[in-house]
C-alpha positions in Angstrom: 129.1 142.2 76.7 131.6 144.2 74.8 132.1 147.8 75.8 131.5 150.7 73.5 134.7 152.5 72.4 133.7 155.5 74.6 133.1 153.3 77.6 136.4 151.5 77.1 138.4 154.7 76.8 136.7 156.3 79.8 137.3 153.2 81.9 140.9 153.1 80.8 141.3 156.8 81.7 139.6 156.3 85.1 141.9 153.4 85.8 144.7 155.9 86.5 144.3 157.0 90.1 145.8 160.3 89.2 143.1 161.0 86.6 140.1 159.5 88.4 139.3 162.5 90.5 139.6 164.9 87.5 137.2 162.7 85.5 134.7 161.6 88.1 132.1 164.1 86.9 132.9 163.9 83.2 130.5 161.6 81.4 130.5 162.4 77.7 128.1 160.6 75.4 131.1 160.1 73.0 134.8 160.5 73.6 136.1 163.6 71.9 139.9 163.7 71.9 140.0 167.5 71.5 137.7 168.1 74.4 139.7 165.7 76.5 143.0 167.4 75.5 141.5 170.8 76.4 141.0 169.6 79.9 144.7 168.8 80.6 146.0 172.4 80.5 146.9 172.8 84.2 147.5 169.2 85.0 150.8 167.9 86.4 153.4 166.2 84.2 152.3 162.7 85.4 148.7 163.5 84.8 149.5 164.8 81.3 151.5 161.7 80.5 148.5 159.5 81.6 146.2 161.7 79.4 148.6 161.5 76.4 148.6 157.7 76.8 144.8 157.7 76.7 144.8 159.9 73.6 147.4 157.7 71.9 145.4 154.6 72.6 142.2 156.3 71.3 143.7 157.2 68.0 147.5 157.0 67.6 147.6 158.7 64.2 145.5 161.6 65.2 147.4 162.0 68.5 150.7 162.1 66.5 149.2 164.7 64.0 148.2 166.9 66.9 151.6 166.6 68.6 150.1 164.9 71.6 153.1 162.8 72.3 153.1 160.0 74.9 156.6 159.4 76.1 157.0 156.0 77.8 160.3 156.9 79.4 159.0 160.2 80.7 155.8 158.4 82.0 157.9 155.9 83.9 160.0 158.6 85.4 157.0 160.7 86.6 154.3 158.2 87.3 154.3 156.2 90.5 153.9 152.4 90.3 150.1 152.5 90.9 149.7 155.0 88.0 152.0 152.9 85.8 149.9 149.8 86.3 147.2 150.7 83.7 149.9 151.3 81.1 151.6 148.0 81.8 148.3 146.2 81.8 147.5 147.7 78.4 150.9 146.8 77.0 150.3 143.2 78.1 146.9 143.2 76.3 146.8 146.1 73.8 143.4 147.1 72.5 142.5 150.0 70.3 138.8 151.0 70.5 
């Protein structure tokens, strides 16, 4: 059974160990990129890069318009190997919900 776009993006976000605790109680009916972005204010640089990755996968054009820039080089430098794994898995099989 194919996942809904919201379920897909939430599962992708929760696949980052650094984001999983922050999102464990967040169960939106629909993914709202602005609400998600509003949550990341006090997050670490690695958590922000993971979040920007999620926002970019959700809607690359909108993320670019908003200035929500995912930087692969910065992500690799601040994310540990376990938190890089979801990005590498997505790169191997990209999907835009």
